[in-house]
Every structure is written in structure tokens, then in C-alpha cells.
C-alpha positions as CSV (number, residue, x, y, z in Angstrom):
1,T,0.2,-0.1,0.1
2,S,1.0,3.4,-0.6
3,S,2.3,5.1,2.2
4,V,0.4,8.4,3.0
5,P,0.4,10.8,5.7
6,S,-2.2,10.1,8.5
7,R,-5.2,13.1,9.0
8,A,-6.7,14.1,12.2
9,P,-10.3,13.7,12.8
10,P,-12.0,16.8,12.7
11,A,-12.8,18.3,16.1
12,A,-16.2,19.4,16.8
13,G,-17.0,22.5,16.1
14,H,-14.1,23.3,14.6
15,R,-12.7,23.9,11.5
16,A,-9.2,23.3,10.6
17,A,-7.7,24.9,7.7
18,A,-6.2,22.1,6.0
19,I,-6.7,17.7,6.9
20,P,-3.7,15.4,5.5
21,Y,-6.2,12.0,5.0
22,R,-5.5,8.1,5.2
23,R,-7.1,6.0,2.6
24,F,-7.9,2.6,3.9
25,A,-9.1,-0.7,2.1
26,H,-12.6,-2.5,3.4
27,P,-11.7,-5.6,5.0
28,T,-13.4,-7.9,3.3
29,S,-16.0,-6.6,0.5
30,P,-14.1,-7.8,-3.0
31,A,-15.5,-4.6,-4.5
32,M,-13.5,-2.6,-1.6
33,S,-10.3,-4.7,-2.6
34,A,-10.9,-4.3,-6.4
35,L,-10.8,-1.1,-6.8
36,D,-8.1,1.9,-5.6
37,I,-10.8,4.7,-4.4
38,G,-7.8,6.6,-2.5
39,E,-6.3,7.6,-6.1
40,Y,-9.3,8.7,-7.7
41,F,-9.2,11.1,-4.5
42,D,-5.6,12.0,-5.3
43,R,-6.2,12.7,-9.1
44,L,-9.7,15.2,-7.6
45,L,-6.7,17.2,-5.8
46,Q,-4.7,17.3,-9.6
47,L,-7.4,18.7,-11.2
48,R,-8.4,21.6,-8.4
49,G,-5.0,22.9,-8.0
50,G,-3.4,24.8,-10.8
51,L,-4.6,24.9,-13.7
52,D,-5.1,27.6,-16.3
53,W,-9.3,27.2,-17.0
54,S,-11.1,29.4,-19.5
55,L,-14.5,29.8,-19.4
56,V,-16.3,28.0,-22.6
57,Y,-20.5,28.6,-21.0
58,D,-21.6,31.1,-18.4
59,G,-25.2,30.4,-17.5
60,C,-25.9,33.3,-15.2
61,L,-29.5,32.8,-15.1
62,E,-29.5,28.8,-14.5
63,G,-25.9,29.9,-12.6
64,W,-24.0,27.3,-14.4
65,Q,-20.3,27.7,-15.2
66,F,-18.6,25.5,-17.4
67,H,-14.8,25.5,-17.9
68,Q,-12.0,23.9,-19.6
69,C,-8.3,23.6,-19.4
70,S,-5.2,21.5,-21.3
71,L,-3.5,19.0,-18.8
72,R,-0.6,16.6,-20.1
73,G,-2.7,16.2,-23.7
74,T,-5.9,15.9,-21.9
75,T,-8.7,17.7,-21.8
76,V,-10.2,18.2,-17.9
77,V,-14.0,20.6,-18.0
78,R,-15.6,21.6,-14.7
79,V,-18.7,22.8,-13.9
80,R,-19.7,25.0,-11.2
81,R,-22.5,26.2,-9.3
82,E,-24.0,27.8,-5.7
83,R,-26.4,25.8,-4.6
84,P,-28.5,27.8,-1.5
85,L,-28.2,24.8,0.8
86,P,-25.9,24.9,3.9
87,L,-22.8,22.5,3.4
88,E,-24.1,20.1,6.9
89,H,-27.6,19.7,4.4
90,W,-26.2,19.3,1.5
91,L,-24.2,16.3,2.4
92,P,-26.1,13.1,3.7
93,V,-28.6,13.9,0.2
94,M,-25.3,13.2,-1.9
95,R,-24.0,10.1,-0.2
96,P,-24.7,7.9,-3.3
97,E,-26.6,5.1,-1.7
98,F,-29.4,7.8,-0.6
99,R,-28.6,10.5,-3.9
100,N,-29.5,7.6,-5.9
101,S,-32.5,5.2,-4.1
102,A,-35.9,4.5,-4.7
103,A,-37.0,6.3,-1.5
104,R,-36.4,10.2,-2.3
105,G,-38.1,9.4,-5.8
106,D,-36.0,9.1,-8.6
107,T,-36.3,12.6,-11.0
108,G,-32.5,12.7,-12.7
109,P,-31.8,11.2,-15.8
110,F,-30.4,8.0,-14.6
111,Q,-31.8,4.9,-12.5
112,F,-29.5,3.5,-10.2
113,R,-29.9,0.3,-8.6
114,L,-27.5,-0.1,-5.3
115,V,-25.7,-3.4,-5.5
116,E,-24.0,-2.7,-2.1
117,L,-23.5,-0.7,0.5
118,L,-20.1,-0.6,1.7
119,A,-20.1,1.8,4.3
120,P,-22.0,4.6,4.5
121,G,-21.1,7.3,2.0
122,D,-19.4,4.2,0.1
123,A,-21.1,2.3,-2.4
124,L,-21.2,0.0,-5.6
125,L,-24.1,1.1,-8.2
126,E,-25.4,-1.0,-11.0
127,L,-26.6,2.2,-13.8
128,A,-29.4,0.0,-14.9
129,A,-30.8,3.0,-17.7
130,L,-31.5,6.0,-18.1
131,S,-35.4,7.4,-17.9
132,E,-37.7,5.8,-19.6
133,A,-39.6,9.7,-20.3
134,M,-36.8,9.9,-22.2
135,G,-36.9,10.5,-26.4
136,D,-34.8,9.1,-28.5
137,V,-32.6,11.9,-29.4
138,E,-32.3,12.7,-25.6
139,K,-30.9,8.9,-25.3
140,Q,-28.7,9.5,-28.0
141,A,-27.4,12.6,-26.5
142,Y,-26.6,11.0,-23.2
143,R,-25.1,8.4,-25.5
144,M,-22.5,10.8,-27.1
145,L,-21.3,12.3,-23.7
146,G,-20.8,9.2,-22.0
147,L,-18.7,8.1,-24.2
148,L,-17.0,11.3,-24.3
149,F,-16.4,12.2,-21.0
150,V,-16.2,8.0,-18.8
151,S,-16.0,6.3,-21.8
152,T,-18.9,4.2,-21.4
153,D,-22.3,3.9,-23.2
154,L,-25.0,5.4,-20.1
155,T,-27.7,4.6,-22.5
156,Q,-27.0,0.1,-21.5
157,P,-26.1,-1.0,-18.1
158,S,-22.9,-0.6,-16.0
159,L,-21.0,-0.7,-12.3
160,V,-20.5,2.3,-10.9
161,R,-18.4,2.5,-7.3
162,S,-19.8,6.1,-6.3
163,A,-17.5,7.3,-2.9
164,L,-18.3,10.6,-0.7
165,W,-15.4,11.7,2.0
166,R,-16.2,14.3,4.4
167,D,-13.7,17.2,5.6
168,F,-11.7,16.7,2.0
169,P,-9.4,17.9,0.8
170,Q,-9.8,20.6,3.5
171,A,-12.4,21.2,6.7
172,G,-15.7,22.4,5.3
173,Q,-15.5,20.7,2.5
174,F,-16.3,18.0,1.3
175,S,-15.8,15.3,-2.1
176,S,-17.3,12.7,-3.9
177,V,-15.8,10.4,-7.1
178,S,-17.8,8.1,-9.1
179,V,-15.8,5.4,-11.7
180,Y,-17.4,3.6,-14.0
181,C,-15.9,0.5,-14.0
182,D,-16.9,-3.3,-15.8
183,R,-18.4,-6.2,-14.6
184,E,-14.9,-7.1,-12.7
185,L,-14.9,-3.6,-11.1
186,V,-12.1,-2.9,-13.3
187,P,-12.1,0.7,-14.9
188,P,-10.5,1.6,-18.0
189,R,-6.8,2.3,-18.1
190,T,-6.8,5.8,-19.9
191,Q,-5.1,8.7,-19.0
192,G,-8.9,9.8,-18.2
193,G,-9.3,7.7,-15.8
194,F,-13.4,7.3,-16.8
195,A,-14.7,9.1,-12.8
196,C,-16.9,12.0,-12.6
197,Y,-15.4,14.3,-9.7
198,E,-17.6,16.6,-7.7
199,C,-15.9,18.8,-4.7
200,A,-18.5,21.4,-2.5
201,T,-17.7,24.1,-0.3
202,S,-19.0,26.0,2.4
203,V,-20.1,29.7,0.9
204,H,-20.5,32.2,3.5
205,G,-22.2,29.6,6.1
206,S,-26.1,29.2,4.0
207,R,-24.8,28.5,0.9
208,T,-22.3,25.9,-0.8
209,L,-20.6,25.9,-4.2
210,V,-20.2,22.9,-5.6
211,E,-17.3,21.9,-8.2
212,Q,-18.2,18.6,-11.0
213,F,-14.9,17.6,-12.8
214,V,-14.3,15.5,-16.1
215,Q,-10.9,14.2,-17.3
216,I,-10.7,13.4,-20.7
217,P,-8.7,11.6,-22.9
218,W,-8.2,13.7,-25.7
219,P,-6.0,17.4,-26.2
220,T,-9.1,19.2,-26.8
221,L,-12.8,19.4,-26.5
222,P,-15.4,18.6,-29.6
223,A,-17.3,21.1,-30.3
224,W,-20.7,19.6,-30.3
225,G,-19.6,18.4,-26.4
226,P,-20.0,22.5,-25.4
227,P,-24.2,22.8,-26.4
228,L,-24.4,18.5,-25.1
229,L,-23.2,19.3,-22.1
230,K,-25.3,22.3,-21.5
231,G,-28.7,20.9,-22.8
232,T,-28.0,17.5,-20.1
233,L,-27.7,20.1,-16.7
234,D,-31.6,21.0,-16.7
235,S,-32.0,17.2,-15.6
236,F,-29.6,17.1,-13.2
237,T,-31.5,20.5,-11.7
238,R,-34.5,18.7,-11.4
239,E,-32.3,16.2,-9.8
240,W,-30.7,18.9,-7.2
241,T,-33.8,20.4,-6.8
242,A,-36.0,17.2,-5.5
243,L,-32.7,16.3,-2.9
244,T,-33.1,19.8,-1.1
245,R,-36.7,19.0,-0.8
246,P,-37.0,19.6,2.9
247,E,-38.5,15.6,3.8
248,S,-35.6,14.4,1.3
249,I,-33.5,16.3,3.6
250,A,-35.0,15.1,7.0
251,M,-35.0,11.8,5.5
252,A,-31.6,11.1,4.3
253,E,-30.2,13.3,7.6
254,S,-32.1,10.0,9.6
255,T,-30.3,7.3,7.6
256,Y,-28.1,6.4,10.6
257,I,-27.9,6.6,14.2
258,I,-24.7,6.1,16.1
259,A,-24.0,3.5,19.0
260,N,-22.0,4.4,21.1
261,L,-20.4,2.2,23.7
262,R,-20.2,3.1,27.8
263,S,-18.9,1.9,31.4
264,C,-17.1,-1.6,30.3
265,T,-14.5,-1.2,33.4
266,R,-13.7,-4.8,33.0
267,G,-13.9,-5.7,29.5
268,P,-16.1,-5.8,26.8
269,P,-19.8,-6.6,26.6
270,L,-20.4,-10.4,27.1
271,L,-22.2,-12.8,23.9
272,P,-24.2,-15.6,23.5
273,V,-22.7,-18.8,22.7
274,L,-24.8,-21.9,21.4
275,A,-23.1,-23.5,24.3
276,A,-21.0,-23.7,27.2
277,G,-19.1,-27.1,26.1
278,E,-18.5,-26.5,23.0
279,D,-16.2,-23.1,24.1
280,E,-13.0,-23.2,26.3
281,R,-14.0,-19.7,27.7
282,V,-15.6,-19.1,31.5
283,V,-19.3,-18.9,31.0
284,V,-22.3,-18.1,32.5
285,Q,-26.0,-19.0,32.1
286,I,-28.2,-16.5,32.6
287,G,-32.1,-15.8,30.9
288,G,-32.3,-18.6,28.7
289,C,-29.0,-18.1,27.2
290,T,-25.0,-18.8,28.0
291,W,-22.7,-15.6,27.6
292,A,-19.4,-15.7,27.5
293,A,-16.3,-12.8,26.9
294,P,-14.7,-11.9,23.3
295,R,-11.6,-13.6,23.3
296,P,-8.6,-11.1,23.3
297,G,-7.5,-9.1,20.3
298,E,-11.1,-9.8,18.6
299,F,-13.7,-7.8,19.9
300,S,-15.0,-5.2,17.6
301,F,-18.0,-3.8,18.3
302,P,-19.7,-2.9,15.2
303,R,-19.6,-6.5,14.3
304,Y,-20.7,-6.9,18.0
305,M,-24.0,-5.3,17.3
306,Q,-24.5,-7.1,14.3
307,N,-23.6,-10.9,16.0
308,L,-25.6,-9.7,19.0
309,L,-28.3,-8.7,17.3
310,A,-28.2,-12.3,14.7
311,F,-28.4,-13.7,17.8
312,V,-32.4,-12.5,18.0
313,D,-32.7,-13.1,14.0
314,F,-32.2,-9.7,13.1
315,H,-29.7,-8.6,10.1
316,A,-28.5,-4.9,10.8
317,R,-26.2,-2.9,8.7
318,C,-23.5,-1.7,10.8
319,F,-20.2,0.1,10.6
320,D,-17.0,1.4,11.6
321,R,-16.9,3.9,9.6
322,L,-18.9,7.4,8.0
323,D,-18.4,9.6,5.0
324,G,-14.3,8.2,4.3
325,W,-13.4,8.6,8.2
326,R,-13.2,5.7,11.1
327,V,-15.2,6.1,13.7
328,V,-13.4,5.6,17.1
329,P,-13.6,2.2,18.3
330,Y,-16.2,2.5,21.0
331,Q,-18.9,3.7,18.4
332,A,-20.8,1.8,15.6
333,V,-23.1,3.3,12.8
334,I,-26.0,1.9,12.4
335,D,-28.5,1.6,9.8
336,C,-31.8,3.5,11.0
337,A,-34.1,1.2,8.7
338,D,-32.7,-1.7,10.3
339,W,-32.5,-0.3,14.1
340,E,-35.5,0.5,14.4
341,K,-37.1,-3.3,13.1
342,A,-34.4,-4.4,15.9
343,Q,-34.4,-2.1,18.8
344,Q,-36.6,-3.7,21.2
345,A,-35.0,-7.1,20.6
346,F,-31.8,-5.7,21.7
347,H,-32.3,-3.7,24.5
348,E,-34.5,-6.8,25.7
349,L,-31.1,-9.2,25.4
350,F,-28.9,-6.5,26.3
351,R,-30.4,-5.8,29.7
352,V,-29.8,-10.2,30.1
353,Q,-26.3,-9.4,29.4
354,R,-25.9,-6.6,32.1
355,S,-26.4,-9.5,34.3
356,A,-24.2,-11.4,33.0
357,Y,-21.8,-9.2,33.4
358,R,-22.0,-8.4,36.2
359,H,-22.4,-12.3,37.8
360,M,-19.3,-12.8,35.8
361,Y,-17.2,-9.7,37.1
362,G,-19.0,-8.8,40.2
363,G,-20.0,-5.7,40.8
364,K,-22.6,-2.6,40.1
365,S,-21.1,-1.6,37.1
366,A,-22.0,-3.0,33.7
367,P,-21.5,-1.9,30.0
368,K,-24.1,0.3,28.2
369,V,-24.8,1.6,24.9
370,H,-26.2,5.2,23.8
371,F,-27.9,6.1,21.1
372,G,-28.2,9.5,19.0
373,A,-24.6,10.3,20.1
374,S,-22.7,12.4,17.5
375,P,-20.1,10.6,15.7
376,S,-16.2,11.4,16.4
377,F,-13.5,10.2,14.7
378,T,-10.0,8.9,13.9
379,D,-7.8,8.4,11.5
380,L,-7.4,4.8,11.6
381,C,-8.2,4.5,8.3
382,S,-6.0,1.9,6.9
383,E,-6.3,-1.1,10.1
384,G,-8.3,-3.5,11.1
385,P,-10.6,-2.6,14.2
386,L,-8.8,-1.5,17.2
387,P,-9.6,-4.6,19.9
388,I,-11.9,-3.3,22.3
389,D,-8.7,-4.9,24.7
390,H,-6.9,-1.1,23.9
391,V,-9.5,0.8,25.4
392,V,-9.8,1.7,28.8
393,Q,-12.1,3.8,30.9
394,R,-11.0,6.5,33.5
395,K,-14.5,7.9,34.9
396,T,-15.6,9.0,32.2
397,F,-12.9,9.1,29.5
398,V,-12.3,6.8,27.2
399,E,-8.4,6.2,26.0
400,W,-7.0,3.5,23.8
401,A,-3.8,3.6,22.2
402,Q,-3.0,3.5,18.9
403,A,-0.3,1.1,17.4
404,Q,3.0,2.7,17.6
405,R,2.3,5.1,19.9
406,S,3.3,5.5,23.3
407,E,0.6,8.3,24.2
408,P,-3.1,7.4,25.1
409,R,-5.4,9.6,23.0
410,S,-9.1,10.0,24.9
411,A,-12.3,11.1,24.1
412,E,-15.4,12.1,26.1
413,Y,-18.6,10.3,26.4
414,P,-21.5,12.4,25.2
């Protein structure tokens, strides 16, 4: 793996000038290992900085600005537009799993199907078809645009890996990358990269400047390119209008809930095991279940939540990252739709776990799980889940030792 600087987590209520970043790889998904999305975020930095842009189109009434420039034998196209929406509301509606979901209504030109949710803000999509309401002439225009900008026939099904990173490249911004791939999740190997890039920046606190970039492997942009692109921007305007309705924003902001693990004074919470005789660990039998402590070095709180809910026959998607950042090891990001179905069963089972924990270790304290906290982030994005063995609670503080560092970092529970 390439060596890149680790980035400091965004502090609550504080905006730094710039944040270095660390790439991460999903530990299990083949879609994550087949495509290094970090390379495309690197390329976004190159496309945004130090280029000599020339104005191609200035749609004052529509708010669009369309620029181009030359870069090492290729042409980079930039489209800019301000939106009357604060960045903190714009980010959740632009997560690929929400932006392309049928739940909020698809008013854009493309129809996407979610193939795999890799993490909140990171998804594998299938471009199933263009909108059925689109005429033949408009479909032909999209076909030509797709071949020009992403070397993909947009009238045919294809796979798209789409990821969003918050506070990238700087605090007060977020960026997204959509890479068009073949069925083996391999993008075309050309200088253009065949990806769409997007960067959103907060403007005066109440507006967001959206910049979109594409790089085509041609030295000049053909004359028929700008008119076609201008004609398609209206379709994206309709999509953005739908995304920024109050009901869409509320739906997007309630997609995930943060779970906070607390009060692990004697170790991590216990998990139910199938039978006492099948496990060499010390067990406690309470509430019709056999409970045991996790094996040393194996505890991951998101995986714990997922396994505990699976024990009572609920499938819940629990993650250790959000929008390109890994959350601290005592937090988990949970899909709200899954959580609403499973929360009653979880609370009943976790109360039994607390009794088993006190019975095993003695005393009155037992782990608690608080829901609805704000996410806290760490820069440990390229490693696997941090074992809970490295986490120590001191009164109301949680401390964990990072790899190859002697001093602990602390985070206070809300």
C-alpha cells in the first residue's frame, strides 16, 4: 500500500485549514479491494489545483459556469454552481446510497440500483437504464456524452463505484468520486480515468459551491461537447431540486444512528455462545442464554452489535466508518431502518447481558449502549478494527493506545 500521511479527526465545532488523509481498504468486500478509490481522490486534488481555466459557458440565469483546461495531453472540464443550502445539509443528501435510492424519488436522468452498500457514503451501484420518460434524441445525446466523458455507453447497464469523503480536501468541504467500471470492477486503463469528481465547499455558511470535474483523454474538447453538456444540466437541476426539499433532507439526515459503548470497566460486553461445552472460555448462564467474554483481540463494537442482533434473528448493517472516516472504536454506525426493527429485541437481550456481566465480574457496573450521539473520528482508516483490549475507561473518559504510539488519545463520552 502507498504511504500517505495520517489525518487528524475533525474536532466538534472546529474547522481547521487543511487536513491530510489516510486511505482505507474495506476488510472483506471484493468491491473495495478491486478498486483503490484513494487514487481517484488523489486525482481530484490534481484537477482542482493550479490549472489555467478558460470559460466556455456562463449561464447567469441558470447559475452554471462551464470551464475547460489542458492537462498533459488531456482536457479537464469543470462545471460550477452555487446551491442555496448549507454544506451540513448538502452532504447527507449526496451520499450515493441516498442520492440514487428509489425512496426519495428518482427525478434525475439516470436510474441506479444499489448493488452493495460498502459503508455509509460508499456504494457500488448499477446504472440500470436511462429514465423511461427520455426521448430517443435525448438518449442519443447521453450516449455521446458518456462515451466522451467516461468512455461508457450510458444507455447500457454498467457498474459505478461511488464514494464520498467529508472534510476533504479541507475542513468545510466534502468530495465524491464516481468511477465507471466493467463487471469485474476494473475501470478502463486510460489517462482520463473515466470518473466523475465532485467537490462541495461552504460559502458564507448558508450556501454551497458545487464543482464537478471530468477528465477526457483528448487534447481538445470537440465543438459539439459544450452544447450537449449544457442541455443535460437541466436534468441534474431537477434532481438537485428534489434532493434539497425539506422532506428529502430530513430523510437523509435520519439514515444512520450512532451507537456509543460505555462503562466497560472490566472488559468488553459479553456475547451469547451456542453451548457451554463447545467453548473453552468461562461462561455464565442467565436468561436462557450462555454468555462468554470475547476472545482477546477479537472484539469490534460494530461487529459485536451485528452479531448480537443476528442472535435474535435480526440483520442489521453496522459499520465502523462514516463518509470516509473511521469512527472511534467504542462507536458503531447503524442503519436506522434496520435499527427501528431490531431495537426492542436488542434492549431486551442487552439487559440480560448486563446481568450476566455483573454475575461474571462482580460489582454493580456493566456496559451500556447509548444511541443518538454525534460521531467522533479517528485517523486509523487503513488498519482493521481496533481491539477493545486497547480501550480503557477512566471515570467518564475512554482512552485507547494507537499502534506504534506510547501516549493514549482520549475522547469524552457525550
